[in-house]
ROLUMTI-650068 format. One record per residue: residue number from 1; residue in three letters; z, y, x negated of N, C-alpha, C, CB in turn. Coordinates in steps of 0.05 Angstrom, whole numbers, plus 5000, padded with zeros to 4 digits. Each point is the difference from the previous one (the first is absolute). Glycine has a CB too. Layout:
N
> i|aa|n_zz|n_yy|n_xx|ca_zz|ca_yy|ca_xx|c_zz|c_yy|c_xx|cb_zz|cb_yy|cb_xx
> NUM|ALA|Z|Y|X|Z|Y|X|Z|Y|X|Z|Y|X
...
***
This chain:
186
> i|aa|n_zz|n_yy|n_xx|ca_zz|ca_yy|ca_xx|c_zz|c_yy|c_xx|cb_zz|cb_yy|cb_xx
> 1|MET|4757|4562|5886|5007|4983|4977|4979|5003|4978|5024|4968|5031
> 2|ARG|4951|5033|4978|4978|5003|4980|5003|5026|4985|4970|4972|5030
> 3|PHE|5038|5050|4983|5004|5026|4988|5021|4997|4977|4988|5024|5043
> 4|TYR|5034|4962|4962|5021|4997|4980|4990|4985|4976|5034|5002|5036
> 5|LYS|4950|4976|4968|4989|4985|4978|4981|5017|4983|5003|4959|5028
> 6|THR|4980|5057|4985|4981|5018|4986|5016|5020|4984|4965|4993|5036
> 7|ALA|5055|5019|4976|5016|5021|4987|5015|4987|4976|5006|5025|5044
> 8|PHE|5004|4951|4959|5014|4987|4979|4982|4994|4976|5031|4980|5034
> 9|ILE|4945|5010|4972|4980|4994|4979|4992|5025|4986|4983|4961|5027
> 10|LEU|5012|5061|4987|4994|5026|4988|5022|5009|4982|4971|5012|5039
> 11|LEU|5054|4985|4970|5023|5008|4984|5001|4984|4974|5025|5012|5042
> 12|LEU|4970|4962|4959|5001|4983|4976|4977|5008|4981|5020|4963|5027
> 13|ILE|4957|5045|4984|4978|5008|4983|5006|5027|4986|4968|4975|5030
> 14|LYS|5043|5044|4985|5004|5027|4990|5026|5003|4985|4973|5016|5038
> 15|LEU|5046|4966|4965|5026|5003|4988|5000|5002|4970|5018|4975|5038
> 16|PRO|4967|5008|4947|5000|5003|4971|4990|5027|4990|4992|4951|4998
> 17|SER|4986|5059|5015|4990|5026|4991|5019|5022|5007|4953|4984|5005
> 18|PHE|5061|5014|5018|5019|5020|5008|5024|5000|4981|4986|4995|5048
> 19|LEU|5024|4981|4945|5023|4999|4982|4993|5010|4972|5017|4961|5026
> 20|SER|4959|5032|4964|4993|5010|4973|4996|5030|5000|4978|4956|4991
> 21|ALA|5013|5056|5031|4997|5029|5002|5027|5014|4999|4958|4993|5026
> 22|GLN|5063|4993|4982|5027|5012|5001|5013|5000|4972|5004|4985|5048
> 23|GLY|4986|4998|4934|5012|4998|4973|4992|5023|4982|5001|4951|5005
> 24|PHE|5014|5053|4974|4995|5021|4981|4980|4990|4979|5046|5020|5008
> 25|GLU|4935|4997|4985|4981|4993|4979|5001|5021|4978|4970|4977|5034
> 26|PHE|5032|5015|4941|4998|5019|4978|4971|5009|4997|5039|4978|4976
> 27|SER|4957|5046|5014|4973|5011|4996|4986|4983|4979|5015|5047|5013
> 28|PRO|4958|4951|4989|4985|4985|4980|5003|5012|4972|4967|4988|5036
> 29|SER|5036|5038|4962|5003|5012|4973|5026|4992|4988|4972|5039|5014
> 30|PHE|5050|4959|5002|5026|4992|4989|4999|4970|4993|5023|5036|5027
> 31|LEU|4964|4948|4990|4998|4971|4994|4985|4996|4974|5001|4990|5049
> 32|LYS|4979|5027|4946|4985|4998|4975|5017|5006|4976|4958|5013|5025
> 33|ILE|5059|5008|4977|5019|5007|4979|5020|4978|4995|4994|5049|5012
> 34|ALA|5016|4940|5010|5020|4978|4998|4988|4976|4987|5022|5016|5041
> 35|ALA|4953|4976|4966|4987|4977|4988|4994|5005|4971|4980|4988|5044
> 36|ALA|5010|5035|4949|4993|5006|4972|5024|5001|4982|4961|5026|5017
> 37|ASN|5063|4980|4994|5024|5002|4983|5020|4978|5005|4993|5049|5000
> 38|ASN|4998|4930|5013|5017|4976|5005|5026|5007|5014|4980|4980|4960
> 39|LEU|5018|5036|5062|5023|5008|5016|5001|4982|5025|4998|5047|4983
> 40|GLU|5026|4945|5024|5004|4984|5024|5010|5019|5022|5011|4958|4974
> 41|LEU|4978|5039|5050|5007|5017|5023|5013|4983|5022|4963|5032|4988
> 42|THR|5057|4978|5025|5012|4988|5023|4992|5018|5024|5039|4979|4973
> 43|TYR|4948|5010|5046|4992|5015|5024|5023|5006|5018|4954|4980|4997
> 44|PRO|5047|5044|5015|5021|5006|5019|4998|4980|5024|5001|5049|4986
> 45|THR|5021|4941|5023|4999|4981|5022|5000|5013|5027|5024|4968|4971
> 46|GLU|4985|5057|5030|4999|5014|5026|4976|5018|5000|5050|4998|5005
> 47|ASN|4940|5008|5019|4976|5015|5002|5004|5030|5003|4980|4960|5020
> 48|SER|5043|5050|4972|5005|5028|5002|4989|5016|4976|5041|4990|5028
> 49|PHE|4949|4997|4952|4990|5014|4977|4970|5007|5003|5033|4975|4972
> 50|SER|4961|5048|5017|4972|5008|4999|4995|5013|4972|4998|5007|5051
> 51|GLU|4978|4991|4940|4993|5012|4974|4998|5030|5004|4975|4959|4986
> 52|ILE|5034|5056|4993|4997|5029|5001|4985|5008|4975|5043|5006|5026
> 53|PRO|4942|5016|4976|4984|5009|4977|5019|5007|4977|4964|5018|5030
> 54|GLN|5026|4977|4946|5015|5007|4976|5003|5030|4998|4984|4958|4977
> 55|ILE|5039|5050|5014|5006|5028|4995|4983|5009|4976|5047|4997|5019
> 56|THR|4939|5025|4984|4984|5010|4977|5018|5015|4981|4959|5004|5029
> 57|ASN|5046|4985|4948|5018|5011|4980|4991|4991|4973|5039|5002|5033
> 58|GLU|4952|5016|4950|4990|4992|4974|5021|4988|4982|4966|5035|5004
> 59|TYR|5059|4971|5001|5022|4990|4983|5011|4973|5010|5012|5047|4989
> 60|LEU|4983|4948|5036|5009|4974|5013|4976|4988|5015|5048|5017|5004
> 61|PRO|4934|4970|4981|4976|4989|5014|5006|4974|5015|4972|5021|4964
> 62|PHE|5038|4982|5060|5006|4977|5016|4975|4984|5007|5039|5024|5020
> 63|VAL|4964|4949|4980|4977|4983|5006|5002|4988|5028|4997|4989|4952
> 64|PHE|5026|5014|5062|5003|4989|5026|5024|5012|5014|4979|4957|4986
> 65|GLY|5020|5046|5040|5022|5009|5016|5000|4987|5027|4999|5043|4975
> 66|MET|5025|4952|5036|5003|4990|5027|5026|5011|5012|4974|4957|4988
> 67|LYS|5027|5043|5039|5023|5011|5013|5007|4984|5025|4989|5045|4982
> 68|SER|5036|4957|5026|5009|4988|5025|5015|5021|5016|5002|4954|4979
> 69|LYS|4987|5055|5043|5014|5019|5017|5025|4987|5011|4957|5024|5011
> 70|LYS|5041|4951|4996|5022|4985|5012|5024|5000|4981|4968|4972|5027
> 71|GLN|5027|5022|4947|5021|4999|4980|5005|5026|4986|4989|4952|4994
> 72|ASP|4995|5068|5011|5002|5027|4989|5000|4999|4969|5026|5015|5040
> 73|ILE|4953|4972|4949|4998|4997|4971|4970|5003|4992|5040|4969|5000
> 74|GLU|4957|5043|4977|4973|5002|4987|5002|4986|4973|4989|5044|5024
> 75|ILE|4991|4941|4968|5000|4986|4975|4974|5007|4985|5029|4962|5019
> 76|TYR|4973|5047|4957|4977|5006|4983|5001|4984|4974|4997|5047|5020
> 77|ILE|4979|4946|4970|4998|4985|4975|4985|5017|4980|5001|4956|5025
> 78|LEU|5010|5044|4951|4987|5012|4977|4997|4978|4979|5019|5047|5009
> 79|TYR|4958|4948|4981|4996|4979|4980|4985|5011|4976|4999|4965|5037
> 80|GLN|5011|5029|4940|4988|5008|4975|4995|4976|4982|5022|5045|5003
> 81|ASN|4953|4951|4990|4993|4979|4982|5010|5005|4972|4959|4991|5027
> 82|TYR|5048|4988|4959|5007|5002|4972|4975|5009|4984|5037|4964|5005
> 83|ASN|4966|5054|4977|4978|5010|4983|5011|5003|4972|4977|5023|5039
> 84|PRO|5014|4961|4942|5011|5002|4973|4994|5027|4987|4994|4951|4995
> 85|GLU|4987|5064|5016|4994|5027|4989|5018|5022|5012|4952|4985|4994
> 86|ASN|5062|5009|5027|5017|5019|5014|5029|4993|4997|4963|5009|5032
> 87|PRO|5052|5006|4952|5029|4994|4995|5016|5000|5026|4995|5020|4955
> 88|ALA|4997|4996|5065|5016|5000|5025|5000|4973|5014|4988|5048|5005
> 89|THR|4991|4937|4992|4999|4973|5013|5015|4979|4984|4957|5013|5020
> 90|GLN|5053|4994|4956|5015|4982|4983|5030|5005|5001|4959|4996|4971
> 91|ASN|5048|5027|5040|5028|5008|5001|5009|5006|5029|4996|5019|4953
> 92|PRO|5012|4960|5062|5006|5004|5028|5023|5019|5005|4982|4954|5008
> 93|GLN|5037|5048|4973|5022|5018|5004|4991|5029|5002|5030|4968|4975
> 94|VAL|4952|5039|5006|4989|5027|4999|4983|5006|5025|5001|4999|4949
> 95|GLU|4981|4982|5057|4983|5003|5023|5015|5002|5027|4964|4976|4975
> 96|THR|5058|5008|5027|5016|5001|5024|5014|5028|5002|5007|4950|4997
> 97|SER|5002|5061|4981|5012|5027|5001|4979|5020|5009|5032|4987|4963
> 98|ARG|4943|5011|5027|4979|5018|5008|4994|4998|5030|4981|4997|4954
> 99|ILE|5017|4978|5056|4995|4995|5028|5022|5012|5017|4975|4958|4989
> 100|THR|5050|5037|5003|5023|5010|5015|5000|5031|5001|5026|4959|4988
> 101|ALA|4968|5053|4989|5000|5029|4998|4978|5012|5018|5018|4998|4953
> 102|ASN|4961|4988|5051|4978|5010|5017|5005|4995|5030|4969|4993|4962
> 103|ALA|5048|4988|5044|5005|4993|5028|5026|5012|5011|4976|4958|4992
> 104|ALA|5044|5046|4992|5026|5010|5009|5000|5030|5004|5022|4962|4976
> 105|THR|4993|5047|5043|5003|5029|5004|5012|5014|4976|5005|4991|5049
> 106|ASN|4989|5034|4948|5011|5016|4978|5024|5015|5008|4954|5004|4982
> 107|HIS|5056|4991|5043|5024|5014|5009|5023|4995|4981|4984|4996|5048
> 108|GLU|5029|5025|4944|5020|4998|4979|5025|4984|5008|4984|5043|4984
> 109|GLU|5021|4953|5042|5024|4984|5008|4993|4971|5005|5019|5042|5019
> 110|SER|4956|4951|4978|4992|4972|5005|5010|4981|4978|4959|5017|5025
> 111|VAL|5045|4959|4983|5010|4979|4982|4979|4978|4998|5049|5011|5011
> 112|ILE|4946|4979|4965|4983|4977|4996|5017|4978|4989|4959|5029|4991
> 113|THR|5040|4948|5023|5015|4977|4992|4981|4979|4988|5036|5009|5036
> 114|VAL|4970|4982|4939|4983|4981|4987|5016|4974|4995|4973|5038|4978
> 115|LEU|5015|4940|5030|5013|4974|4996|4981|4983|4983|5025|5003|5044
> 116|GLU|4985|4987|4934|4985|4982|4983|5001|4972|5012|5011|5028|4958
> 117|LEU|4967|4960|5045|4999|4973|5012|5000|4979|4977|4974|5017|5041
> 118|GLY|5042|4962|4962|5003|4980|4980|4974|4984|4995|5048|4997|5012
> 119|LYS|4948|4994|4963|4976|4986|4992|4995|4975|5017|5006|5017|4954
> 120|GLU|5014|4967|5050|4997|4976|5016|4993|5006|5029|5032|4976|4970
> 121|TYR|4982|5044|5041|4995|5008|5028|4971|5010|5003|5049|5012|5005
> 122|VAL|4942|5005|4977|4973|5011|5001|4979|4978|4997|5017|5044|4981
> 123|LYS|4988|4937|5002|4982|4978|4996|4998|4983|5025|5011|4999|4951
> 124|GLU|5012|4995|5061|5001|4983|5024|4988|5014|5024|5040|4977|4981
> 125|SER|4968|5048|5024|4992|5015|5024|4972|5012|4999|5047|5010|5006
> 126|PHE|4944|4999|4970|4975|5014|4998|4980|4988|4980|5025|5040|5013
> 127|GLY|4983|4938|4973|4983|4989|4979|4995|5019|4977|4978|4973|5036
> 128|ALA|5041|5046|4960|4996|5021|4980|5020|4997|4977|4984|5030|5036
> 129|ASP|5013|4987|4944|5017|4999|4976|5021|5022|4999|4962|4979|4976
> 130|TRP|5034|5042|5040|5018|5023|4999|4999|5013|5028|4993|5007|4950
> 131|GLY|5029|5006|5058|5000|5013|5025|5023|5020|5004|4977|4961|5018
> 132|ARG|5019|5058|5000|5020|5019|5008|4997|5006|5030|5000|5021|4953
> 133|GLU|5023|4986|5058|5000|5009|5028|5012|5028|5000|5005|4952|5019
> 134|ILE|4982|5067|4994|5008|5028|4999|5001|5011|5028|4979|5005|4954
> 135|TYR|5042|5009|5052|5004|5013|5026|4999|5031|4996|5027|4961|5018
> 136|PHE|4958|5053|4999|4999|5029|4999|4989|5011|5026|4993|4997|4950
> 137|HIS|5008|5030|5052|4988|5014|5022|4972|5008|4991|5045|5018|5018
> 138|PRO|4934|4974|4997|4973|5006|4991|4992|5029|5006|4989|4953|5008
> 139|LYS|4991|5056|4977|4988|5026|5005|4988|5000|5028|4990|5007|4951
> 140|LYS|5011|5015|5063|4991|5002|5028|4970|4993|5002|5035|5035|5008
> 141|GLY|4949|4972|4972|4972|4994|5002|4993|4971|4997|4992|5045|4982
> 142|LEU|5027|4939|5009|4997|4972|4996|5005|4984|5025|5012|5006|4952
> 143|SER|5010|5001|5062|5007|4986|5024|5018|5018|5017|4996|4955|4977
> 144|GLY|5003|5042|5049|5017|5014|5018|5027|4986|5003|4961|5017|5024
> 145|LYS|5043|4961|4962|5025|4985|5002|5020|5013|4980|4976|4957|5013
> 146|GLU|5050|5039|4993|5021|5012|4984|5006|4985|4974|5019|5015|5042
> 147|ASN|4976|4959|4957|5008|4984|4977|4977|4983|4989|5046|4999|5018
> 148|CYS|4956|4994|4957|4981|4982|4987|5015|4979|4983|4964|5036|5000
> 149|ARG|5027|4940|5003|5010|4978|4983|4975|4992|4984|5037|4983|5032
> 150|LEU|4963|5022|4942|4978|4993|4983|5008|4975|4984|4984|5048|4997
> 151|VAL|5000|4931|5006|5004|4976|4984|4975|4998|4982|5028|4976|5036
> 152|THR|4977|5025|4938|4978|4999|4981|5005|4977|4980|4992|5050|5004
> 153|VAL|4988|4933|4993|5002|4977|4983|4975|4999|4981|5026|4975|5036
> 154|TYR|4979|5013|4941|4979|4999|4979|4997|4972|4990|5011|5048|4988
> 155|LYS|4964|4944|5008|4995|4974|4988|4984|5005|4974|5000|4976|5046
> 156|GLU|5011|5015|4932|4988|5004|4974|4971|4992|4999|5045|4993|4979
> 157|GLY|4938|5025|5012|4972|4995|4997|4984|4999|5025|5013|4975|4961
> 158|ILE|5000|5030|5062|4987|4999|5026|5000|5028|5013|5013|4952|5006
> 159|GLY|5010|5059|4999|5001|5026|5013|5027|5007|5012|4952|4995|5009
> 160|GLN|5049|5027|5005|5025|5010|5013|4994|5004|5029|5015|5023|4958
> 161|LEU|5003|4966|5058|4998|5001|5030|5024|5017|5010|4976|4955|5002
> 162|SER|5018|5066|5013|5021|5017|5011|4997|5000|5031|5001|5029|4958
> 163|ILE|5021|4963|5055|5000|4999|5030|5019|5022|5010|4990|4949|4999
> 164|PHE|4999|5069|5016|5015|5022|5012|5007|4993|5029|4978|5034|4969
> 165|PHE|5047|4966|5038|5009|4997|5027|5012|5026|5010|5010|4950|4992
> 166|PHE|4976|5063|5026|5010|5026|5011|5013|4994|5027|4963|5026|4976
> 167|PHE|5061|4984|5028|5015|4995|5024|5020|5022|5005|4995|4950|4993
> 168|ASN|5015|5051|5032|5021|5020|5006|5028|4988|4997|4968|5023|5031
> 169|GLU|5036|4953|4980|5025|4986|4998|4996|4972|4991|5019|5028|5037
> 170|LYS|4997|4963|4943|4997|4973|4990|5010|4980|5020|5006|5017|4953
> 171|THR|4977|4963|5052|5007|4979|5019|4995|4973|4986|4988|5028|5041
> 172|ALA|5022|4951|4971|4995|4973|4989|4971|4994|4998|5044|4985|5018
> 173|TYR|4940|5027|5000|4971|4994|5000|4987|5009|4974|5000|5005|5050
> 174|LEU|5010|5016|4938|4989|5010|4975|5000|4979|4979|5016|5046|5012
> 175|ASP|5005|4937|4987|5001|4979|4980|4980|4977|5005|5048|5012|4994
> 176|SER|4943|4985|5030|4981|4978|5006|4973|5005|4987|5024|4992|5043
> 177|PHE|4970|5032|4948|4975|5005|4986|5004|5005|4971|4982|5018|5042
> 178|TYR|5041|4975|4947|5006|5007|4973|4980|4991|4980|5047|4997|5013
> 179|ASN|4945|4977|4988|4981|4990|4981|4975|4987|5014|5038|4992|4968
> 180|TRP|4951|5023|5051|4977|4990|5015|4975|5000|4983|5020|5016|5042
> 181|VAL|4980|4999|4936|4978|4999|4980|5013|4994|4973|4970|5032|5027
> 182|ARG|5019|4949|4958|5012|4992|4975|4978|4989|4982|5044|4990|5023
> 183|PHE|4963|5008|4951|4982|4987|4981|5000|4970|5005|5007|5037|4966
> 184|ALA|4970|4950|5033|4999|4971|5003|5011|4988|4975|4959|5003|5031
> 185|PRO|5054|4973|4972|5010|4986|4976|4977|4993|4981|5038|4982|5027
> 186|ASN|4969|5017|4947|4980|4993|4980|4989|4972|5004|5022|5030|4967
***
């Protein structure tokens, strides 16, 4: 009986540290970017996610990446601060076209689908002023996945946030991370 009491007490002592070790943690560098740019983050509730190194690409400077083998999805974040000296950061339509051209395959039979997101929807879901959702097949050097869903949103005077979801088959789970990072309300 004494053994069970000791084991139970040890379990209670170690359980909080064990549970916290099972949760997902964003990298300190990404948390710093999020705090500096007033971004809100929603932590994954399941522990199948792990951080992955950013892809080295001068045209797509990702600031964070994570993946879930269980859900077969990779998610990358590209964030660009607003800069009054740089016209690209003032014209999200043009910058989104550039981002898409650098991420999508150049295969001549590939299709790119662009959906304009409504102002009210973008404001409510992402705290942003403008947004688009784009589907395409990514370049092989970008991801080994067959498909990409790019959600890019822009907040006037703040910056542009682009979320890349790489996946093979679209599932309901893909939608559960749709707006896990967003601009904080004013």
